[in-house]
N, C-alpha and C positions, 0 to 999 in steps of 0.2 A: 504493499499499500504506499503511495506516495506521501511524503512529508507535507503537513499542513503548515503553511506560515500565516499567521494570524496577526492582524493589526488593527487597532481603533476598535470601535463598538462591536463590530462583527466578531473580532477576536475575543472579546469579553463574553458574548453570548456563546461562542463555541466552547470556551472553558468551562461554562456552566454544564455543558453536554459531557465534558471529560473531566470531571473532578480530579484533583491531584491524587486522591486515595485510590483511583482505580487500579486494580491489579494487573491490568494489560496495557498500561501506558506509562511512559516515563515523560517527565516535562522537564524542560530547560529553558532558561531565559538569557538573552544576550542583549547587548545595548548596540544600536546602530542609530540611524535618524528616527528618533522616537523609540518606542519600546516594542520589540518583537517577542511574541510567544511562541515557541516552537514546541509541538507535540510529536513525539516520536513513538508511534504505536508498536509495542511488541506482539506482533501477530504469532500467535501460537501455531506451531507446526501441524496440529491435528487435522487429519481428513476423516472422511466418512468411512474409509477403509479400516483405519485403526482407532476411530473413537465411535463407539456405539451409539453415543447421544446424538450424533450428528446424522445417524441413518434414519430416513423417515418413510421409506417405502414399506418397510416392514413394521411388525410390532417391535418395542425395544428389546434389546437382549440385556436384561437386568443384571445378569451375573457378571457382565463386562462393564458395568456402569459404577463409577466411584464418584465421591465429591469431587475430587480433582479434575475427573474427566467432564463433570458437569460445567465446571468453571471455564476450562480451556475450550471445551466444544462449543458451549454458548457464546463465549467471547469471540471465537473464531467466526461464528455465523454472524454475530452481530457487526463485526468489522466488514465482513463480506457484504452484508446487507447494506451497509452505509457506502461501502465502495461502489458497489454495482448499482445502487440507486443514485449515487452521485454522478456515475457515468451516464445513466440513463436520462437524468435530468439535463446532462450536457448536450445529448442528442436531440432532446426536445426543444433546444434553443434555436435549431435550425429552422427557420421560417419556411424553407422551401419544401420541407417534408410535411406531407398531409398528416394531421393528428387524427388517426382512426382509433377506434376504442382498443383493438388488439394491440397496436403500436404503444399506446399510452400505458394500458393496464397489464398486459401480460408479462411485461419484465418485472413488475412489481409482485405479481402472484409468484413468480419463478423463485424469488428470493425470500418470500414471506413464509411460504409452507415450510421449509426446513428450519427456518429460525423459530417459528412458532412451536413446531413439534418438538424440538429440543428444550425449549423453555417450558413447555407443559410437563415434559418428562421430569425435568428437574423440580418443577413445582409439586408434582404428585409425590415424588421421593422426599422432599421437604415435608410433607404432610403424613406420610405413612411409614417411612423408613427414617424418621426424623432424627437420627443421632445428630449431636451438635455439629458433626461434619458436614452432613446434608444441609442442615438448617443455615450454617454460616455459608456454605456454597451458594445457596439460593439468595441469601442476602447480597453476596458480592454480585451475582449476575443480574439480578432483576433490575436495578436502576439502569445498568448499561443497555440491556435489552430494550427496555421501555424508551430510553432515550433514542435509540438507533430506530425503533418502529415510529416514533412521532416525528422523524424527520420528514415523512411524507405529507404531514398536514400544514408545514411552514415553509414549502417551497412555492415561491411565486411562479416560477416556470411551470411546475406541475399543476398548480392551480388555474393558470390561463390555458394550458394545454386541455384540461378538463373541460373549461369554457367552450374551447374550440370543438372537442367531441360533443358537447351537450348541443350544439347547434345542429347537429344531424340527429337528434333523438328519435326522429321517425324511422331511422333505420336499425335502431336497437331493441333487443328484447327487453321485457320488463325488468329483468334481472341486471342487465347492462346499464339501463338507465337508472336504477336504484343505487348502482355502484358509483355512477357518475355523479348523482345528486348527493351521495355520501361525501365524495372528496370536496365538491363545492360548498357543501354546509360546513364542514370541518375546517376547511381553509378560511371561509367567512369568519367562523367562530374564533379562529386563531389570530384574526386581525390582518389577514393579507391585504385586504383592500384599504387598509388605512396607510396614511402617508405622512412623512416628516415627523415633526414633533410629537404628533398625536400617536404615531406608531411607536415612538420611542416611549412615550408615557404609557401605552398600552403593555408593552413588553416589560417595562420596569414594574408595572402594577401586578402582573402576572407572576413575576419573580417574587415579589414580596408576599403575594397571596399564597404561593407554594410553600415558602418559608413559614409563614405564620400559621398555615393549616398543620404543618408538622409541630409547631410549638404548641398549638391548642391540644392536639391529640397526645403529646409527649407528657405535657402537664398532668393531663387526666389520668394517664397511666402512672405517672409517679406517684401521684396522690393516692391512687387506688392501691398500689403496692405498700404505701406506708402505713395502712391501716391493718391491725391485727389485734383481736380481742380474745384473751384466754377465758375459758369457762371451766370450773372445776366441779360445779354442781350438776350431776347427771339428770335431775328432774327437769333442769332446763332444756335438754336435748333429747329427753327420753321418747318424744314423738318422732324423731328424725328417721327417714327411711335408713336402713341400714347402710346402703351404698354411700350415702351422704355422711353418715355418721363415721364410716370408716375412712372417708377422706379427711375429715376434720380432726380425727383422733390422732395424738402423737404416737400412739401404739397402734399402727394399722392392723396388726394381727389380733389384737384384742380392743375393738372399737368400743365396747361397753365401759371400758376403763378410761377415764380421763388423764390428763386434760384435754380439751378440744379447742380448736382455735377457729374464729370466725374471720373469714377474709371477705373481701368485696369483689372476689371473682364471680362470675355469674352462675357457675355451676355450685357455688356454696351460698352466696347472697340470696338468691331468690328461693332456693328451698329452705334456707333459714328463716326468712320472713313467714313462710308457710307453715313451718312446723314447731316453731320455738314458742312455748307457752308463756314464757317470761316476757311481759309487755316492755319493761324497761330495757331489756337486751335487744328487743326487736327494734326499739326506738333508737338505740345507740348505733346499730348497724345501719338503718335507714337514714339517720342524721349523716353519718359518715358517708354513705353514698351519695346523697344528694348535697353534700357540701363539697364534693371533690373539685378541687381548682376553682373554688370560690373564694370571696373575700373573707368568709368566715373560717376558711381551712387554717390550720397552725401556721403553715408557711406562706405568708401572703405573696412572696415572690412567684409562687406557682398558680397565682390567681388568674383566671381567664375573664373576669368581668368586664376589663377594659377592652381586652382582645376580641370579644364577641362584636363589639361597635366597629373596631377596625376592620374585621373580616367582612361585616355587612357593607361598610363603605368601599372597600376595594371590590367586591362584586357588584355593587351598584355602579361604580365608575366604569368597570369593564363593559358591563350591559349598556351604559348610555353612551359610551364611545362607539359601540356596534349599532347604535340606533334604536335601542330598546328603551321603554319607559323605566323598567326596573329589572332586577335580576330574575324574579319569578316569570315575566314575560320572555325573557331570554331562555330560561330553561324549558319552556314549552316547546321549543324548536326540536327537541329530541325527545318529545313524550307523546304517547297516544292521545291523551286528553286534549291536546291542541292548543287550548286557550286556558288563561287563568280563570275565566268565567266558568268554564266546565268544571274545573277542579272545585271552585268554591261552592258551585250549585250542588255538586254531589255530597260536599261536607255538610252543607246546611240541610240538605233534604235528609240525609241520614241522621243528622242530630235530631231534626224534628220527629222522626219516626222512632228513634231508639231511646231518647232522653226519658220520656215517660216511662218506658218499661225498665229503664235502669233505676230511676227513682223508686219504682216498686221492689226492685230486688234489694236496694239498699234498706228500705223500710223492713222488709222480711229479715235481712240479716241482722239489723239492729235488735228486732225482736227475739231471734235466735240466740244472740250472744247474751241478751239480758236473761233468757230463760236458763242460761248455763252459768249465770252468777257475774256476768260481766256488766257493771252499771255505769260505765263511763260512754259517753258519746264516741262512736266510732272515729278513728282517724286513719289517714292513708296508711300507716304502718300496722293497722290492725286488720285491714281487709283480707289480705292473703291468709292469715291464720284462720280468721273465723268463717271465710268462705269455704275453706278446706274442710274445717269441721262440719259446717252446715251440709256440705255436699256429701260428706260420710254419713251424715245422720239421715239425709234423704235417700241415698242410693248405696247403701251399704252392701259391698261385695268383695270377694277375694281376688285381688288382681293376679295372684300366683295361679287361681283356678281358671281365670280367663285366659292366661297365658298357655295353659295346657292345651287349649284348643287351637293354638296358632303355632305349631311346629314350623321352623323355618323353611324346610323342604316343601311342605304342603303350600305354605304361603307363596312361596316362590313359583311353583307349579300353577297355583291359581292365578297369580299375577300374569304369567306367561299365556295361559290359556285365554285369560281375558283380552289380552292384546291380540291373540289370534282371532277370536271372536269379533272384535271391533274393527281391526285393521287388516286382517288377513296375512298376517306375518308369522313366521314360526321362529321361536327362540330355543337353541339347543346349546347345551354344554359342550365345549371342544375339550376333547382329552389328548389332543395332538401335542405337537413340539413346541407350543407357544410358551415362552418363559414368564414367570412371574417373580415379584420381589420377595414373597414370603410363601411358604408351604400351604397356608390356609386360602390363599388368593385362587380364585377360579376364573375361567374364561369362558365367555358365551358368544356365539354368533347369531345374527339376525338374517332370516332368509325371506325374500318376497314370495308372492303367491305362485311365481314360476320357479321357485326352488333356488334362485340366485342369492348368494351371500351379498348382503348390501352393507353391512356394518357389524360392529362387535363391540363388547365392553368387558373390562375386567371388574371382578367382585371381590371386595375385601370386607368380610363380614364381621370380623370379631376385634374387641378392644385389645390393645396392646399398650398400656400406659407408659411404658418406658420409651416408646419410639413412635407413637401414633397419636395424632391429635384427636380430642373428642368430638362428637357430633356426628352428623350425616352428611353427605353431599354427592352430587354426580357432576363431574366436569369433563369437559373435552380433553382427549389426549392428542388428538389429530383432526383437523377439520377436512370436509370433502373439498376436492379440488378436481375438476374435470381436466384442466391444463397439465397438472402435475400427476395425474392418475392415482390420486389417494382416495380412499374410503375411510369414513369416519370411525373412530374407536373412542370410547370414553372410559372413566373410572368412577365406579359406584363404590361408595364407601359407607359402612355402617360401624357402630360400635357395641355389638351385642356380646353377651358375657358366654364365653365358651364352656360347656360343661366339664366338670372334673373327669367324669368318667366318658370314654370315647364312645361307649355304647349308648349314652343317654341323648336324647334328643335336644337339639337347640330350640328353646321356647321364646316366643315373641311377646312382650306386652303389647297392648293395644296401641301404646304411643310408638312403639318400634314399627308396627304395621303401617301407621300412618306416615312415618319417616320414609320407610321403604317406598310407599306409593307416590308420596310427594317428590322424592328425588328421582325416581323413575320416570315421572312426568317430564321433568327437565331432560332426562336421558332420551326419551322418545323424540323430542323435538330436536336434540343433537343427532340422533341416529337414523332419523327417517327423513332427512332433508333431501329435497331435490334441487337445491340451488347448486349450481356449478362453480361458484367462486368462494374461496375459503373466507374472504372477508365479510360474507353475507350468509354462509351456510350455518345451519343449525340455530344456535341462539345468537350468533354474532349479529350485531346491528339490531337485534330486536329492541324496541323502545323500552326505556327503564321501568315504565309503569305497566308493561305487558309481559315481562320475562318471567312472572311467577304464574301466568295464567295456566300453562299446561300442567305444572305441579299440583296446583289448587284443584284444578279439574279432575286429576287423577284421585286425589283424596275424597272428592265427592261420592265416589262409588262406596268407600267404606262406611259412609254414614247412612247408606240404604239398608234397611234390615235384611231384605231378601239377599243382597249381594253379600252382606257380612256373614250371614248365616251359611250361605254357599261356600264361601272362602274357608270357614272354620272347619276343623277336623281334629277330634280329640287324638293326642298323640298314641295313645294306647288303644282306644275302642273305635275311633274313626267318627264318633258321634259328633253332631253339630251342636254348636252352642245354644244351650237352652233359651227359649224365647224370653223368659223372665229375666235372666242374666243379660241377654242381648240388650234387652230394653233398658236396663240399669246402666250399662256401658255408654250407650248413646245419650242418654238424659244426662249422665255425669259429664260427658264431654261438651254438652252445650250449656251447662249451668253457668250462669252469670255472663252469657254471651253478650247482653246489652251493655252490661258494665265495662267489658273488655272493648266493645265497639266505642264507647264514648272516650275511653282512654286513648285509643289511637285517633279518633277523630280530633281530640284535643291536641295531640302532637302535630297532627297534619295541619290543623288551623293555625297553631301557633307558628309553624315552619312558614306557611304562606304569609302571615302577618309580618313575620321577620323581613322577609324579602319582597314585600310591597309597601309597607308604610315605614315611616320615620320615627315612630315611637320608640323609645328606649326599650331594651330588651326586658327589663323587669317590669315596666309599665305594661307592656305587651303580654307579658306572662300573667299578670293579675287580672287584666281584663279577659283574656280568652279562657283562664281557668275558671273564672267566676260563670262564663257563658256554657262551658262544656263539662265541667267536673262537678261531683255531687257532693264532695266533702270538703271542708275549709281547707284553704291554702295555708299551710304552715309559715310562720315567718322565718323559720330556719330552712325552708326549701329554696334552693338555688340550682335546681336541676339543669337549666340551660347552660350553666358553666361546664357541664360534663356531656352536653348533647352532642356528641361526636358525629352522629349520623348527619346533621345538617351543617355543622360548622367545620368539620375537618375531613369527612368521608364523602360517599357518594350520593348522599340524599339532600344537598341544598335545594330548597323549592321543589323537592320530590318525595317527601316522606309520605305524602298521600298515596304513593304508588302501591303500597301493601293493600289498602283498601280498593283501589282502582282495579288492581289484579283480581281481587276477591270478588269484586262486583262482575267483572267479565268472565270469570270462571263459572259463577253461579249461572249466568245467562246462557253460557255455552252448554252446561249440564242440563239446563232446563230444556233444551232441544230434544236431548235423549229422553226425559221424562215425558215430554209431550208426545214422542213417538211410541213410547211404551218400553219400560225397562226389561219386561218380561218376554218380550218378542224378539227372538234372535235375529230374525230377518231385518226388522225395523232398526235394531241397534246396530247391525252391520252397514246399513244403509247410511245412517247418520254418522257412524265411525268412519266409514270411508270419506265422507265429506269432511270431517274433522281432520282425517290423515293428510287429504288433498290441499287443506288450507293451513292450519296452525302448524301441523307437523312437517309438511312438505316445503311451505314457503318461509317460515321462519323471518329472518330478517331481509329476505330478498324482496318483501313487499311491505309497505306501510302496514302496521298492526291494524289501524282503523279499516283498510280495505280488506285485510285478512278476515276481520270480524264480519264485515258486511257479505262476503263471498260465503261465509259459513251460514250466518244467520238471516242474510237478506235484508237487514236493517241495521240501524244504529243501536248502541248498547242501551239496556234499561236497568234500572235499580230494583225493579220489582222481584226478579228472581232471588236476589240476596236477601231482601227483607222476608220473603216466603221462607227461604232456606233456614233463616234465623228465627222463625216464627213470629214475626211482627207484620201485622195486616197494615 
C-alpha cells in the first residue's frame, strides 16, 4: 500500500481514522514547509491461503482461527478495502467513463463481502469463545474495520457518481435503486453537500459528538461498577431464584450461605428488585441505579447532567445544518414511521387506550399489597416485588413442571416443522465436516421446496459462563451476495443449562422458548433473503423501527393456546401441556401488560420530547412523567443521566421503535388469525406471502412498502390493542 502524506485539515481528519494506538500502523512526524504527518501502514502478510479468518467462500475453519489471526486477518482486509476503494474512487473521477450501476457498485461489493465475513467471525468468537484474548482481539480490530467501511459514506466522488447512476433509475431493478438511494441518503446525512465553513463546522461537531457519546456511556459504566452492597441476612434474599442467588453469593457452591452482593448489572439488579422482601434494600439498589452519572452521585466529576444538554445541542446543530428543523425530524429519514407526527400519534393513541387499564392494575396491586400487610403507598421500587407476588398469587404454578413439557429437541423440531408448514422450507441438521468452535455447537441447513440448500446456521445452545456472554441472539455470519457467489449463514445462540447427566433431556422454561422463537424470527429474515446485494440482504438496511418485526411475529405463535399445546410434549410421557396449566402460563405472561406499556410509552415520549423541544432535560422528565406514569416521580430519580439508549447508543429519537415493531408484528400476525390458524392451507397461503415480503425483501425494499405488499394497506394499532386485551 502506498504511503499517505497528509497535510492540513484533511490530514487531521485522516489521523482520526488511523489513531496512533492502532496495532497495524506506525506513525512518524517530520518537519518541512508546514507540518507533515506520514502514516506507514504495516500491512500484515496474511492471505486467504494461510489465514482462515480471511476465507469467506466456505464456513469458517474454527480450529485454525486464533485471536492473533483475527487481528491480522481483519487488519489486512481492512487495508485492502481502503486501498481498493480508494483506487475505485480514483477511476470514478474520469468524467469520460459512463457511471453505470455495475461500474459504481460492483467493485464495492467485491471488497465488502470478505471484510464483513471476517469481522463477523471475529465478533462471534468474541461472544461465544470469549477468552480475554478473543475479546481483546475484537476490541482492537473493530474500530479499524468500522473506519474502513465508513469511507464509502464520506467520498464526494462516490456520492456524485451515485447521483449519475440515479439519473437512470428507470433502468434499475428495485434492489439496485434501493442501493443507490442508500448511498445518496448516507452521503447527504454525512454532510457531503455542505461546503466551506459550514462543512468544517459539521465535521467538527460530528467529532465532538462521537467523543462525548463515549464519555456519556463510560461515565455510566464507571458509576455502575462502583456500586456493590453486601447482604448478610438470608431473609432478605430468601425469595431469590436459585440461579440469581448463586450469582450473588460469594460461595457459588453453597448459595444459601452468605454473604451476598448486590450490583447494578442487569442480570442481578432487576431480579433483586423483583425478589427482595426488604424494602429499604430495594430502595438502596433502585436509588443507586437511578443516580448513576447524575449530580447526586458520589463522584460529581462523573455526572452527565450537563453533558445531556450538550449532546442535544450537537445533534440539533447537525440536523439544522442538513436542513431539518430538529434531530427527531432527521431521525425519521431512516425509519419506517416516516414522520415525527406518525410517531407522536402512535404514542398518544396507545396512551389513551392503555392508561386507564394501567391505573386499574395499580389500584389492584395496592389492594393486594395491603392485604399482605404492606401499608405504605406503592413507589417505583416496590412495583417489581409486589407484582411478582401478586402474579404468583393469581397464577400459581411450578415453572419446572412447565419446563418438563418443553424438551429442547421437541421444541426445535416443532419450530422447524412450523417453518415448513408456513414457508415450505426444510431444516435439517448436518452431520458432515463443517467445523464448530465447541463440541456442543450444531450446524443446520435450510432447503427450499425444490430441495436446494439456500442457507445455514450454527446453533450454540448451552451456557458457558467462563467464555460465553449471557443472553440469546441470532446474528449474521455471512451475507448473501450474488456477485460473490455467497449464501447466508447465521449464528443462533442461547444460554440453556446443560443437564449433569448426559442421558437427561434439556428442558426449556417458557421464557427460553420465547427467546428461541424470537431469535429465530431474526434468523428467518437473515436466511430466507432473496436480495442479491450484501448491503441490503437479510436485515441489512432494514429500518431501525422495523428490525424487530419478524422476531416479534414468531413470538405471537407461542401466545396462541392451540399452537403452544401442539408444541408441548412431556419429556417422559409425550403428553401435551394440560389446559389449566397452559392457561396459567399465558395469563401470567400478560400480567400487568398495560403498566409495562405505559413505561415504554413514557420512555418513547421522553425521547421524542428531548429531540423536539428546547426544554431542559429535567423539566421535560417531570412533565412527561406526570403525563404517562402512574406513580409519583421521586426527587432522587435522575434516570436520564444514565439513559444510554438515547444519548450514547443507537436510539436517539428512536426509542419508540420497540413499540412500533410490536405494532407491526401484531398487525402481521392478525392476517394469519383472520385467515384461520387451524387451517393449514390458509396458514401456508399467508405464510408464503409473508416469506415473499418480509423475509425475502428485507432491507431491499422500504419497510412501509414491504408491509403494504403483505397487508394491502397501511399499519393499524387495532391488532396490538386486541392482542393485549384492550378494546
